[in-house]
Structures are given as C-alpha cells and as structure tokens.
C-alpha positions as CSV (number, residue, x, y, z in Angstrom):
1,M,28.2,-44.6,24.3
2,T,27.9,-42.2,26.8
3,I,24.9,-40.1,28.1
4,I,25.3,-37.1,29.5
5,Y,22.3,-35.3,31.5
6,N,23.9,-31.7,33.2
7,L,26.6,-30.2,31.1
8,Q,28.5,-30.1,34.6
9,E,29.3,-33.7,33.9
10,L,31.4,-33.0,31.1
11,E,34.6,-32.3,32.9
12,K,36.6,-30.8,29.7
13,P,35.8,-30.2,26.4
14,L,35.4,-33.1,23.9
15,K,38.3,-33.2,21.5
16,N,37.5,-32.4,18.0
17,A,33.2,-32.9,18.8
18,V,31.0,-32.9,15.5
19,L,27.5,-32.1,17.1
20,T,24.3,-31.8,16.2
21,I,21.3,-30.0,17.7
22,G,17.4,-30.8,17.4
23,N,14.5,-32.4,19.3
24,F,14.6,-35.9,17.3
25,D,10.9,-37.0,17.7
26,G,10.9,-39.6,15.8
27,V,14.5,-40.2,14.7
28,H,13.2,-40.3,11.3
29,R,14.8,-40.3,8.0
30,G,15.4,-36.2,8.0
31,H,16.9,-36.8,11.3
32,M,19.2,-39.6,9.8
33,A,20.5,-37.6,7.2
34,L,22.1,-35.1,10.4
35,L,23.7,-38.3,12.3
36,N,25.1,-39.7,9.2
37,K,26.4,-36.3,8.3
38,V,28.0,-35.8,11.8
39,K,29.5,-39.5,11.5
40,E,30.9,-38.9,8.0
41,I,32.7,-35.5,9.2
42,T,33.9,-37.3,12.6
43,K,35.3,-39.9,10.2
44,S,37.4,-37.2,7.8
45,I,38.6,-35.6,11.0
46,N,39.0,-38.5,13.8
47,G,36.7,-36.6,15.7
48,H,33.9,-37.1,18.7
49,S,30.4,-37.6,17.3
50,A,27.9,-36.3,19.7
51,V,24.2,-35.3,19.3
52,M,22.3,-32.7,21.6
53,T,18.7,-33.2,22.6
54,F,16.0,-32.1,24.9
55,D,13.8,-33.2,27.4
56,P,10.6,-32.4,27.9
57,H,10.2,-31.1,24.4
58,P,10.6,-27.5,24.0
59,I,7.1,-27.0,23.0
60,K,5.7,-28.4,26.5
61,V,8.1,-25.8,28.5
62,M,6.5,-22.7,26.0
63,R,3.3,-24.0,25.8
64,P,2.1,-26.0,28.8
65,G,-0.6,-28.2,27.9
66,N,-0.3,-28.0,24.1
67,G,2.9,-30.2,23.3
68,P,3.1,-32.6,20.8
69,P,2.4,-36.6,21.3
70,L,6.0,-37.5,21.1
71,I,6.8,-40.2,18.1
72,T,9.4,-41.4,20.3
73,P,9.9,-41.3,24.0
74,I,12.8,-40.3,25.5
75,R,14.1,-43.5,26.1
76,Q,13.2,-45.3,23.1
77,K,14.6,-42.0,21.0
78,L,18.7,-42.3,23.2
79,N,18.3,-45.9,22.2
80,L,17.7,-44.9,18.4
81,I,20.4,-42.0,18.6
82,Q,22.7,-44.5,20.1
83,G,21.9,-47.5,17.6
84,A,22.7,-45.0,14.9
85,G,26.4,-44.5,15.8
86,I,27.0,-41.3,17.9
87,E,29.6,-41.8,20.4
88,T,28.2,-38.6,22.9
89,I,24.4,-37.9,23.7
90,F,23.9,-34.5,25.8
91,C,20.1,-35.0,26.5
92,L,19.6,-31.8,28.6
93,A,16.7,-30.3,30.8
94,F,14.6,-27.8,28.4
95,T,13.8,-25.0,31.1
96,Q,12.7,-21.6,31.0
97,N,15.9,-20.4,32.2
98,F,17.3,-22.3,29.1
99,A,14.7,-21.4,26.9
100,E,15.8,-17.5,27.8
101,M,19.3,-17.9,26.7
102,S,20.4,-15.8,24.1
103,A,21.6,-17.6,20.8
104,E,25.3,-15.7,20.4
105,A,25.5,-16.7,24.8
106,F,24.6,-20.1,23.3
107,V,26.6,-20.8,21.0
108,Q,29.6,-19.4,23.0
109,D,29.1,-20.6,26.3
110,I,27.9,-24.0,25.7
111,L,28.8,-25.2,22.5
112,V,32.2,-23.5,22.0
113,N,33.4,-23.2,25.6
114,T,31.8,-26.3,27.1
115,I,31.8,-28.8,24.5
116,G,34.4,-27.7,22.1
117,I,32.5,-27.9,18.8
118,S,34.9,-27.8,16.0
119,D,32.0,-28.8,13.7
120,L,28.1,-28.5,13.9
121,V,25.8,-29.8,11.7
122,V,22.0,-28.5,11.6
123,G,19.2,-28.5,9.3
124,Y,18.0,-26.3,6.5
125,D,15.8,-24.5,8.9
126,Y,17.6,-24.8,12.1
127,T,16.7,-21.8,14.6
128,F,17.6,-21.5,18.5
129,G,18.2,-19.5,21.6
130,H,15.6,-16.9,22.7
131,D,12.6,-15.9,20.5
132,R,14.1,-18.1,18.5
133,K,16.6,-15.3,17.0
134,G,19.3,-17.5,16.0
135,N,19.5,-19.0,13.0
136,I,21.7,-20.2,9.8
137,K,23.0,-16.9,8.9
138,L,24.0,-15.8,12.7
139,L,25.9,-19.4,12.8
140,Q,28.2,-18.4,9.8
141,E,28.7,-15.3,11.1
142,M,30.5,-16.5,14.4
143,E,32.3,-19.2,13.2
144,K,35.1,-17.7,12.0
145,A,35.4,-15.7,15.3
146,L,35.0,-18.8,17.4
147,D,36.8,-21.6,15.0
148,F,34.1,-24.2,13.7
149,K,32.3,-24.7,11.2
150,V,28.9,-25.1,9.9
151,H,27.4,-27.7,7.8
152,V,23.5,-27.2,6.7
153,V,21.9,-30.5,5.6
154,S,19.1,-30.1,2.8
155,Q,15.3,-31.1,3.4
156,V,14.9,-34.6,2.8
157,L,12.2,-36.1,0.3
158,V,10.9,-39.3,0.5
159,D,8.7,-40.1,-3.0
160,G,8.6,-36.1,-3.2
161,I,7.4,-35.6,0.4
162,P,9.3,-33.4,2.7
163,V,9.8,-35.7,5.9
164,S,9.0,-33.9,9.2
165,S,7.5,-35.2,12.8
166,S,4.5,-33.3,12.3
167,L,3.7,-35.3,9.2
168,I,4.7,-38.8,10.6
169,R,2.4,-38.1,14.0
170,E,-0.6,-37.0,11.6
171,L,0.0,-40.0,9.6
172,V,-0.1,-42.5,12.7
173,L,-3.4,-40.9,14.0
174,E,-4.9,-41.3,10.9
175,G,-3.6,-44.9,10.9
176,K,-1.6,-44.9,7.4
177,L,1.3,-46.9,9.2
178,D,2.9,-48.1,6.2
179,E,3.2,-44.5,4.3
180,A,4.3,-43.1,8.6
181,K,7.2,-46.1,8.0
182,K,8.4,-44.8,4.6
183,L,9.5,-41.4,6.7
184,L,10.2,-43.0,9.6
185,G,12.5,-45.7,8.4
186,R,11.5,-48.2,10.6
187,N,7.8,-49.5,12.0
188,Y,5.9,-47.3,14.4
189,Q,6.3,-48.8,17.4
190,V,5.1,-49.0,21.1
191,Y,6.5,-50.2,24.3
192,G,4.9,-51.2,27.4
193,T,4.6,-53.2,30.3
194,V,2.3,-56.0,30.0
195,V,-1.0,-55.9,32.8
196,T,-3.5,-58.2,34.1
197,G,-7.4,-57.4,32.2
198,K,-10.2,-58.1,32.0
199,N,-9.9,-62.3,31.3
200,R,-11.7,-61.9,28.4
201,G,-9.5,-63.3,25.5
202,A,-9.1,-66.6,26.8
203,R,-12.0,-67.2,29.0
204,L,-14.4,-65.8,26.6
205,L,-12.9,-66.1,23.2
206,G,-10.6,-68.5,23.0
207,Y,-7.2,-65.9,22.1
208,P,-5.6,-64.7,24.7
209,T,-4.8,-60.9,25.1
210,A,-1.4,-59.3,26.6
211,N,-2.8,-55.8,27.5
212,L,-0.1,-53.1,27.7
213,K,0.3,-50.2,30.1
214,L,2.2,-47.7,27.7
215,V,4.5,-45.4,27.8
216,D,3.9,-44.0,24.6
217,E,1.9,-40.9,23.7
218,L,1.6,-41.2,20.3
219,I,-1.3,-43.9,19.8
220,P,-2.7,-45.1,16.1
221,K,-5.7,-44.5,15.3
222,L,-9.0,-47.0,16.8
223,G,-9.0,-50.2,15.1
224,V,-7.2,-53.9,14.7
225,Y,-3.7,-53.8,13.2
226,A,-1.5,-56.7,11.6
227,V,2.1,-56.2,14.0
228,T,4.8,-58.1,15.3
229,V,5.9,-58.0,18.9
230,L,9.3,-58.4,20.4
231,V,9.1,-60.5,23.7
232,D,12.6,-61.0,25.8
233,N,14.4,-60.0,22.0
234,Q,12.6,-62.8,20.4
235,L,10.0,-61.4,17.3
236,Y,6.5,-62.9,16.8
237,N,3.4,-62.2,15.0
238,G,0.5,-60.9,16.3
239,V,-2.9,-59.0,16.1
240,A,-3.5,-55.5,18.3
241,N,-6.7,-54.2,18.8
242,I,-6.8,-50.5,19.9
243,G,-9.9,-49.0,21.2
244,Y,-13.2,-49.7,24.2
245,N,-14.4,-53.2,23.1
246,P,-17.6,-51.8,22.4
247,T,-19.2,-55.6,22.4
248,F,-19.0,-55.4,25.9
249,G,-20.3,-52.2,26.9
250,N,-18.3,-48.8,27.4
251,G,-15.1,-50.4,28.1
252,A,-11.8,-48.4,29.2
253,F,-9.8,-47.6,26.7
254,S,-7.0,-50.5,26.2
255,V,-4.4,-51.9,23.8
256,E,-4.8,-55.3,23.4
257,T,-2.3,-58.0,21.1
258,H,-3.0,-61.6,20.1
259,I,0.7,-62.9,19.9
260,L,0.5,-66.3,17.7
261,D,2.2,-69.2,18.3
262,F,3.2,-67.7,21.7
263,S,2.2,-69.4,25.5
264,G,3.5,-67.9,29.0
265,N,2.6,-65.7,31.3
266,L,3.4,-62.2,29.9
267,I,2.0,-60.3,33.3
268,G,4.7,-57.8,34.2
269,K,7.4,-58.2,31.2
270,P,8.2,-55.7,28.9
271,I,7.7,-55.9,25.3
272,R,7.0,-53.8,22.0
273,V,4.5,-53.9,19.3
274,N,5.7,-53.1,16.4
275,F,2.6,-52.0,13.7
276,I,2.5,-53.0,10.4
277,Q,-0.9,-52.6,8.7
278,R,-4.3,-51.7,9.7
279,L,-7.0,-54.0,8.9
280,R,-10.1,-52.6,10.1
281,D,-12.1,-50.6,11.9
282,E,-13.0,-51.5,15.9
283,R,-16.8,-52.1,15.7
284,A,-19.3,-53.4,18.3
285,F,-20.3,-57.2,17.4
286,D,-24.2,-58.8,18.4
287,N,-22.7,-61.1,20.0
288,V,-19.3,-63.0,21.8
289,D,-19.4,-66.1,19.5
290,E,-19.8,-63.3,16.4
291,L,-16.5,-61.2,17.5
292,A,-14.6,-64.4,18.4
293,R,-15.1,-65.3,14.4
294,H,-13.9,-61.9,13.4
295,I,-11.1,-62.3,15.4
296,G,-10.4,-65.8,13.7
297,Q,-10.7,-63.7,10.3
298,D,-8.1,-61.0,11.5
299,I,-5.5,-63.4,12.5
300,A,-6.0,-65.2,9.2
301,Q,-5.0,-61.9,7.2
302,A,-2.7,-60.6,9.5
303,K,-0.9,-64.2,9.0
304,K,-1.2,-63.7,5.1
305,L,0.1,-60.1,5.3
306,L,3.1,-61.0,7.1
307,K,3.8,-63.9,5.4
308,K,3.9,-61.7,2.2
309,L,6.1,-59.2,3.8
310,L,8.5,-61.7,5.3
311,D,8.8,-63.8,2.0
312,N,9.2,-60.1,-0.1
313,P,10.9,-57.6,2.5
314,V,11.4,-53.6,1.4
C-alpha cells in the first residue's frame, strides 16, 4: 500500500483508478460498503483501488473549536483502510484554500487530470466543493464529458439503524459499546503509551495497572469496563477504569487498565485497549480495602464475560 500526503508526490495519474472519497472517521460498516465496492470494481476492470481522505477533519477547519472528537485518530484510520485491502490512500491536508475550491475544479483538476479516475464510488449523501455545492447530480452531469463513471452506494442499515459516525460517537460517549460494535464492525479501541502513574494499583490495592497517555480524542463514559489489551502483538484480558479515582480524593483524569495474567514492565510501551462491555459506574468507596474488594469483583465479572464471549464468538 502507498500513502500519498501531497498530490505533487504523484508522478503521473494512476491507471484505471477506482476512487472513493470521505472522512472515514471510524472506518465503520458504512465506510466498508464503499471500500468493498471500490475493490469489486477494481477487480472487474483490472484497475487500481484508491481512497481519498483528509487530515484534519474538515469541520475542524471550517468551524475551529467545534470539530467532533475523532473515533479513529489518523494513524488508526489509515491502518484500517490499509487492512481493508486498498492499494493507495491519498491523505490530504484539508486547508481553507482546499475548502474554497469549486466542485467543478475539484473533479476536473484533481480527480480526473491528477489522479486519473476511471470510476468514482460515493455514498448516497455525498457533497463536496466550495459551500458543498457539489453533489451526485453534478457528478452525473460531468461523468460523460470527462469520461469516468459514478457509482452510488446506498445507506447501510444494521438492525434497521442507519450507520453513521455521529451515532457511533454518541454510543461510545454513553458507554453503550456493544451497540457501537454493531455499527463499527469491531470493538471500540483506544491507543496509548503506558506512563508512570501514582503507583497505587500494586502498592495499595494489589492490582497493578497500566496508566495510558492517550492519542485518542473519543473516550467512553466514565466507569469500569471489561477489555482486551494488545501488548507486543499478544492479546490479554483485562479490566479498565476511566475516571478520576474518587476514593483517593480529587484525582486527575486517567485511563488505567489491569491486565490479567501479565507480568512485566510496560512503561513506555504502546498498547491498544479494546472495550468489550461496561461493568459499572466509577464511584467513591469508604476505604482502600472496600475498593480492593470491588476491583476483585470486577475482575471476576470480566473473566466470566470474556470467557463467555470467547466460547460463543459472534
């Protein structure tokens, strides 16, 4: 796979490029429908599959300070698109100048003349260009004159619910991660580097925890979760706490994970936490011993839940 960050890096147009365009935040089941259509057409015409996406999210440029928290940071997004089997990703900087380009110029100068599209795959509600004046109708008017084909992918429904990045964000923020998983097509994940914490887990509670310095913007609702944790390409079960450690007073916000059946020093290591199910709210306990007892109960509950999921995979 090739990632192109600047169109000037492209020495010549791609041969029979089959392209889809979008923010692809979450790379969810709706996005996968677009990617699968690209691969289907690519195979049928012996073409070259490609995706165009943007960094930062356009709303963060058009309405500074009002951009949504990203479901997938840019590196994760690119990895997921790559994992879907796309050959070339155009990850372009979204700037004010880019936003002011007319829809017609975008199609002719960038899509046709520079990238060399033969086929363009878009979602049912796709809009683009200055003031979002570009739409499917305009693409269909331009395709004959510029010799490319437009393919429109219908809205994707899961259990009758339209899949969208905005709904997934809401579900994650509400801690409804089993519902978010249905729309994402995978468990919600966060990435981070393990940093030194308060050293309370092992010293006071008997449960060592990995304290994460996150790269993610979208954090699930405060509480305790059954999770799996990827460390050095090996998956472990675990329990994560998101919150402020109220038993110890007004603490700083943290995401701490107790990894089951693991020993070793994680400081400085990157890990991925997959959120499986919310177990309970974060709460203040009367003393450390009571907190430790409840952590033991959380671990037992998580083990039971994760074993059940392992024995009965969906």
